[in-house]
C-alpha positions, 0 to 999 in steps of 0.5 A: 579140188571141189570146184565151189573153192577157188584158189589165188594163184597159179602152179604145178605139182611139183611145186607143191612138194614139201612145200607149205602153203601160205594161202588160205583156201576161202569157200567160194559163195553160195548165194541162196545159202547167203540169203538164207543165212541173211533172213536167220539174222534179220529175223533174229534182229527184229526179234530183239527189236521187237521185245527191245520195243515190248520193254519199252512199250511197258516202260512208258505205260504207267507215266501215260496212265499217270498222266490221264488220271492227273488230266482228269484230276485237273479238270474236275478240279477246275470244273468244281472252280468254275461251277462252285468256287467262282460263283461265290466271289465278289468278282463273278456277282458284279459280272453281267452273268451273274445278274441275267442268272439271279434275274431268270431264277426269280421270274414266276413263269406260273402254269402253262399259257392258253396262248402265246398272246401279250393279254393271255392268262393262265388257266388259273388266273382265269379261274381266279378272275372268273369262278366267282361270277359263275352261279347255278341255277335251279328251277322247280317246276309244276307238270300235269301229268293228267290222270297221274295229276301234278308233279314237281320236278326241279333242274339245275344249270349255271350262269354267270353274272353281268352286273353288280344289279344281280344279273344272270344270263343263262340258257332259256331251256334252263328257266323254261316253266319255272315255278320258282327261280334260286341261284346258286353262288359259287361258295354253295350259297342259294338266294332267291331269284326272279326270271326278268326276260327271255329270247326262247328263239335263241335259247337266252335268258336273263335272271335277276338275284333278289336279295339286296348284296354285294355281288362276288363277282362279274364276268366281262364280255368278249367279241365272239365275232373275232373267234378263230377255230383253234383258240384255247377255251375254258368253259366252267359250270356245274356239270350233272349237279351242286356238288359238282358245282364251279367244275372246270373244263378246256379245249379249243374253238373246234369250229365256228359259225356252225349251223345246229337244228336244236328243238326244231330251231337252227342256230348258228353256233360255236363248236368246241371240244371242252367238256360240256354236260349236262348242268353246263348249260348257260355257263360261260365259255372263255378265251384265253383272256378270261372274256365271255364269248360264248354262253355253253348250252348242247353237245351231240349224245354220245348215244345217238351216233354210231360209235361213240362220239365225244368233244362236240360241244356248242355255245352260243356267240356272247355277242347275240345275247349281247344284242339283246341285253337291252331287252332282256334287262328290261321286264317281261310284260304280260299279255296273258294268253298261251298261243301257237302260230297259225301257218298258210297251210293251217289257215287254208284248211281251217278258214282261219286268218295267219296269226297266233291262234289263242289256246288257253287265257291265264286267269287274272290277266290282262287279256282275261280282263279285256275279255279275250278268249279261247280260240280266237286269232289274233292279227294285228298288235298295236298296229302291225301285222303278227303272223307267229308268235316271236312277232307278237313278243317281239313287239311287246318287248318295244312296250313298257310296264302300264303302256296300252295297247290295241289288238285286233283279233278274229273271232266267230267269222269276224274282227273284232279290236281291243284294248290292253294294258300290259303288266310285269309278268309276276 
């Protein structure tokens, strides 16, 4: 018998003859085969289970998809209710949220402000406030070109009205040597004007509108001592001529207390990157409250520096002009001379005293009337020693029209005292 099988009884061959067995032969199990069968059965069951699972997944998917779709639709309907339907209800309109939304919508913030401060104005508000008071200053001068004869020249600068009497501040270099002066108002109208006084050393001049009229605007003078680098500023003027009347540019204060040499004179100025071009001279530099903090006077010429320069302009601090308004508002008193300074070196070389050398005496002037001559050297004015033309003008500005003063002159090696009556320059 095959050893793979085993029986469940005990007996002999004799007993087996003619005998029908009443037993069952059971094959002996092979562990290896048994494991293989189990694996085949398990594999088959897994396939059946996976197939059933896939069938179940397919049957669930439509329900999941429908649930998502209905959820999205529900969310959209809910959002619509919150955003569109609820705001229309009377209950919502009584809430604090609704009132806040309405208040914010009704606010007019306007253009961007220059500075985040209590009194700051927008650029458009600054223009509305100051623009009418900014004017053009046109001049006509006669220049002597020697053998080529005399030739009339015209110029234009800017200025700003400082009071209801029609006084206008501008730069001295704008009106220097002018025989005729006019003021161009912001609406383009031209009116006659005259030079009242000036301070050549600080490049400041006062012009007065002759016509009796209501001033279109008056500026507010600020405090240039409180200006700081980085502050926002606006410049208004007439660059390049009348066709650009009232041009507005903006920028910041780039630096303060810049010492710049202009025309051989050192001036302490405010530096700004607001565009300042020919014709802007005399116009106002404004802070964010629309107050004048400077008088635009110069810029660095881009052609004068290697590679070109942009955004470097300068303004005279308005406090310098404010300190001189008293003198500038008084008419220029005339002596009637053109002169030059006699320095220590020139004095030694020419053996003449330090003072003011008379180069020319104006016709029909007080000086001509009392006999002052070319080549005289003025050494004293009303008892005060005089070394320069600036000192002479300062002493003169303290007098009034019609005052009589004593003038000491050096002539041909001798000193001479002459009494002179001051008169308003015509």
